[in-house]
N, C-alpha and C positions, 0 to 999 in steps of 0.2 A: 505494500497499502505507499502513497507517498502523501504530503500536504502540501503542501507549495504559500507562499506570499512574494507576492509583489508589490511593489513599489513603485514611486515617484524619482524620477535622475539624484533629482537632491537632494536623493537618503544616500548616494555612495560621497557622499564629501561633510553625512557625520560618523564622529568617530565612535567602534561600537559600539555597531547599526548588527552586522554582522552576532556579532560575539553578546546581543543580550539579546537575539533571539535563539540563538543557540542554547546558552543562561535558562531560558527558560524551559527548555525543552528540556536537560538533564537532567530541571531539581522534579520533575514528574518521575523520576527514574528510568528513561525513557529510551534501548538499545535503537539507537542511531546505526541505522545500517549502512548509509551510503547520504552523501550529502554531493548536493551539485545544484551552483546559484551561478549569477550570470549579468550583467549589470543592475535588472532591475527586477529579478526571482532569488527564491533561494526556494529547495524543494526538498521535505525531509519526507527519506525512506524509512518508512519504520516495514516495524507486522503490524500488523490486521485488526487486529485487538490492541490498539496502543492510539489508533484514527484516530477516537474522539476525544480522547484525552491531550493533544496535542492540538486538533484544533478547538478547542476547546480550551484551553492553553495559551493558543499566541490568539483569536480573539479576544478575550478577556482582557488579556493583558495589554491592547493594539490596540483595536477594533473599541473596543469598551472604554479602554480611559481615554483616546480622542474623543469619544462622546458626548462626556463627562463635561469634556473640558469648556467654557462658556468660550462661545465665535466651532465651538471643536462639531 
C-alpha cells in the first residue's frame, strides 16, 4: 500500500519539511517499506494494515492543523 502527500513548490524552501513528515509517521511505529519523493510529492510505501494510521496521522498533522489556523 502507499500514501502520498502533494505540496506546492514553495515548500521546497522550507527546512525540515520531509523530516517532519517522516517523523510523524515514524512516531506511529509504522514500518516504512520504501519512500519515494519528487519536488512536490512524497510517497510512503507501507503494509496494507498501516494505511489508515498513516493517512490519519498525516491528515491530522497537516490538513487539520492548517484549517484550524485563522485564515487557513
